[in-house]
N, C-alpha and C positions, 0 to 999 in steps of 0.2 A: 729245653737244655739237653746237651749231649756231650759225650767225650768218646772219641773213636780213634783207634790205632789201626792202620791198614798198610798194605803194600801198594805202591803206585809206581808203575814203570820201573820196578826194580829198587825203588827207594822206600824206606819206612816213613810213614807220615802220621803225625798227630793232629787231630782237629778237635776243637771243643768250642762250645757256645754256652755262655752263662746267662743268656737272655737278651743280649744286646748286639753281639756281632760274632762271627765265626773266626777264630784264630787258627792259623795253619802253620805248622812247623814241619820241615822235611829234613831228613838226614843228609849229610854232605856226601856220604859214600853209599854205594849200592850194596844190597844184600847178596851174598853168594847163593846162587840158585842151583848149587850142585847136589843138594840133598845130603851132604856129608858134614857141612860146617854149622856148628852151633853159634848163634849170635846172642849176645846179652843186650837187651833193650830196657832202658829206664825211661819212663815217660810220665808226665803228670803236670800239676800246676799248684802254685801257692797263690791263693786269690786268683787274679786273672793273669798272673805271670806264668808262662808255660816253659817246660824244658823237655828236651828229647835227646837221649844219649844212646848211641849205638856203638857198642864195644869201646866205650871210653871217650868217644868223640862227641862233644856236647853242642847242641844248638839251643838257644834260649830266646824267648820273646819277653821283653821287658814289660813290666806292669804299666798300665795306663788307666786313666780314670774310667770308671764304669762298674759293672756288676762284678762281684767276686765270690758268689756262692753257686755251686752246681746243684740245681734242684731237679733230680731225676727220681722217678718213682717206678722204675721198671726193673726187670731182672737184669743180671749182668751176663752178657753173652761172650763166649770165647770161640773163635774160629769160624763163626757163622751165626745166623739168627734163625729162629723158627719160621719166620716169614720175612722175605726181603722188603716188604712194604712197611716194616717197622723201622727201617733205616731212614733217618732224616736225609733228604736230598743233598744237604750241605755237608753231610758227615764223610762222604767219600768223593774223590775227584771224578772217578768214572762210575759206571753202573756198579752197584755193589754185587760182590760175588763171594762165595765162601772160600776160606783159606785151605790150601793144600800143603801139607807139611807136618812138622812136629812141633809141639809146644810143651814145655815143662817148667816147673818151678815158677808159678805165677804168684806174685806177692802184691797184695793190695793194702796200702796203709799199714805196712809192717806185718801183715798177716798172710801166711801162705795158704793158698787154696789147694785142697787135696783133689788132684785130678784122678779120681778113682771111679769105679763103677757106681758106688753107693753114695758118695758125698755130694755130687752136684744135684740140683733140683730136677734136671732132665737133660736130654741131648739125643743125638742120633748119628749113626754112621761113624763112630769113633773106634779106632783100633789101637793095639799096643804098638807104640812107635819103635821101641827097642828091638822087638822081634824075638827076644829071648826071655828066659825066666829071670834073668838078672834085673831087667828094668832099670829104673833111674836111681832110687835110693833104697834098694832092698837090703844092702849091707849098711848098718848104721856106724857112726863114729869112725868114719874114714876107712872102713873095711873094704877089701877088694873082692869083687864078685867073679867067680869062675863058673862058666856054663858046664854042666855035666849031664850025662845021659839021664839021670834020675831027676834033673832039675838044675839046681845051682848049689854052690857052697861058698862060704865067706871066709876069706883069710883076714884075721883080725889083728889090729895093732896090739902091742904088748899089754896095755891096760884093760883090754876088753875081751870078752868071751861070749859064748852062746851061738846059736845057729845063725843069727844075724848081727853078731857083735853088739847086742843090745844090753849085755850085762857086764858090769864092772867086775874085774877079777876079785876085787876086795869084797864083793857081795855074793860071790859064787857059792860060798858055803856059809851063808849068814844064818843066825839063829833068831832073827826077828820073827815075832808071832804073826798070826794072820791079820792082826789089826795094826800092822806097821808097814812102813816103807823102809827099805835099806838105803842108807845114804853113804856112799863110799867116802873114805877119808884117805886119799892117796898119800898124803904126806906122812901118815903114821902106818901105812899099809894095813889099815883096818876099816871099820865101818861103825856107824851109829844107827840106832833104830829111831825113826820118827813115828811117834805114836798117834794114831787116829783119835779123834775126839771121844772122850770117855774111857781112855786106856792110858796106863802109865807103867813105869818100871823100865829096867834096862832093855828088856826084850818086848815091852808093851803087853805083858800078860796079865796085868792087874787092872781090874775094872774100877772106875771111880765115878762118883757123881759130885756135882758142885753147883753152886749158884754164884760163887765168886770165881772168875776165871783168872788164873795166874799165867802171865806171859813171860817167857824167859829169853826172848831175843830172836829165836828161830820159830816162833809160834804164830799162828793166825787162826781166825775164825771167819768163815764165809757163811753169811746168813741170807737166805732167800725169803723175801717178804711175801707171805701168802696173800696179802691184801693189796698188792701193788696195783692190780687192775681197777680197784675201787678208790684209789687215793686221788685227792685233788692236789696235783703236783705244783700248783702255784702257792701252796701254803704248807711247806714242809717243816718238820720239827724232829730233832734228835736230842735226847738227854741221856746222861749216864754219870755214874760215879767212877773215879779212877784214883789210883795212888801210885806214885813212882818216886824214885830218888835219882832218876836219870834226867839229863838236860835236853836230850834229843829223843824223838820217837813219834811214830804215827799211831794215834789212838783209834781213830775211826775214819772210814772212807765209804760214803754212800755213793755208789756208782759202779758201772760194769768194769771200768779200768781196762778195757780191751784195746782201745786206741786213743790217741790224744784228743779226739773230738768228742769223746763221751762226756756228758754232764757229770758233775760230782759235787759233793759237799765233804770237806775234809777237816778233821780236827787233829791237832798234834802239838808237839813241843819243839821249839827251836831256841837254843841258848837258854833253856829254862823258862822260856816265855810261852804262853799259850798262843797258838797260831791257828787261825781258821781261814780256809780258802773255799770259795764257792765259784763254780763255773756253770753258767746256765746256757752257754752256747757260744760258738765261735771263739773258744778259748779265752773269753773275757773273764779272767780270774784275778781278783785283787786280794793279795794276802792281807788279812786283818790281824795285826799284832797287838797283843795286850802287854804293855810295858810298865804299868803302874806298880805292880808288885812282881817280885821274882820268887813266888812262893809255890809254884806248881811242882817243883822237884824236891819237895821237903819231906816226902814219905808220909804225908797226911792224906786223908781222903778229901777229894774235891768234887763238887757237883757242877757239871757243865750242861747248859742247854743252849742249843742253836736253833733259832727260829728264822725261817725264810718266808717272808710275805711278799710274793712276786719278787721285785728286785731289792727290797729292803731286808737287811740282815740284822738281827739282834743276837747278841751273845751274852749269856748270863753265866757268871762264875760264882759259885757259892751264893746263889740267889741275888747277886748284885749285877745290875746291867753294866757291862764293861765296854761293850762295843755296839755301835749303832751306825750302820752305813747303808747308803743307797748306791748299789754297785752298777746300776744302769738306769740313769734318769730318763733315758729315751724310751724305756719299757719295750725294747726290741725283743728281749728274752725274759720271760717271767716264770717259766716252769722248770723244775728240777727233774729231768727225765733220767732217773737213776737206774732204770731197768729192774728195779726190785732187788738189787744186790747190795749188801752191806758187808764190808770187811772190817775186822777189828784186829788191831795189833800188827798187821802186816798183810802180805799177799801169799799166794801159793808158793810151795817150796820151789826154790830156784828163781823166783821173781823178787829182785831186790827193791826195797822201798825207794831208794834214791833214784833208781832207773825208772820204775813205773810212775813215780810222781814227778819225774823230770826235775829233781832237785828241790822240790817244794819241802820235802821232809827227807832227813838223812838216814834214819835208822828204823829198824823194827822196834816195837814197844817192849820195854821191860817193866813189869809192874802188874797191877791188878785192875780189873774192870768188873763192875756189877751194875745191876738195876738199869739196864738199857731199855728205853721206851722210844718207840717210833710214833710220830704224829701225836694224836691225842688218844692213843690206845689206852684202855683201862688196865691192861696187863703188860708186865715186862715181857720182853721176848725170851723164849726158852732156849738158852744157849746150847743145851744138850741136844736139841733137835737140829742144830746147824751142822756144817762140816768144818773140819779143821785138823790141825796137827800140833803136837807138843804143847797142849794146854794142860796145866796142872791145877789141882784143887787149891784154890786160894782161901778156903774157909778157915783153915787153921791160922793161928797168929793174928796180927792186927790187920 
């Protein structure tokens, strides 16, 4: 299998093979080879349906019966390859040769690759394309870069300051402590301090310990499972206690949540009803809704356990089996490859639940969580050893 983008006789070309045939798409217009014109190229496939878009002019190849997964286990090469004999003979129209020109802003599956000296795995014979200290995105937040004798300077928009326009003017003189992030609040010309796990207070200067985590709507915990490499991922299990009076919220998400193809197990509330979603591969996720009782938003403690046995999913609420579903009778996917990452209450600051979960859940969790156990572990996970922000001590009160 392969997917290759190349220049052929002045045209941009996309070729891919998913195991049964090579699909070829070519742009309608030629690329300007003057060395001064930047082109925007979008290329890819959904299943075996391909698309190629150069500067807004689109060419598509409609889907047809056949294979629809790209199985490649090689590195990702840009501009050339370490050895030309790595290139499949069908991947290019003519003899393969390295690219001469400039490339910037490569985004794969919504994730930008950093074309820096240190980020790629390797490479050779690469220079700075801009030729000045300004580079491509040295000034953040729409700042304008000017080349100067000593290097560069950034002219910043009104709301931003700093040498590279990286700091909000509202946070330029903040009082947040060393265990905090400053979050600008432009509407009120002020800021708030987001406290790292284990700290609280207006400026995050007060240290706390807790075994019940209280989430306030802009909170999250990200836990890295130290035993992930030893887990049998065909038999996953997650249990916890929670209490809330809200009808919407993401309680737990086992999975990396980096792109839409990542496996996950998710627990949350929708319309006051318990909702469990599991994706074991190819985005095959069937939301499992519990509608017998509408009691999960009643401010009481509830105990939930989700058990995944290959493609069979069992959900227990307050020790009663409420859902039992076989989500993939063909057993095409049976393992929960969650990457050893578990989120509770939400995702990192700036990542909205409704966007990351693609609408499966609408809001960050408001309430309390305790007694989280992964798989058949004899001990609860230690939340204080995770990372997170805006977590309060939920021990006091009920």
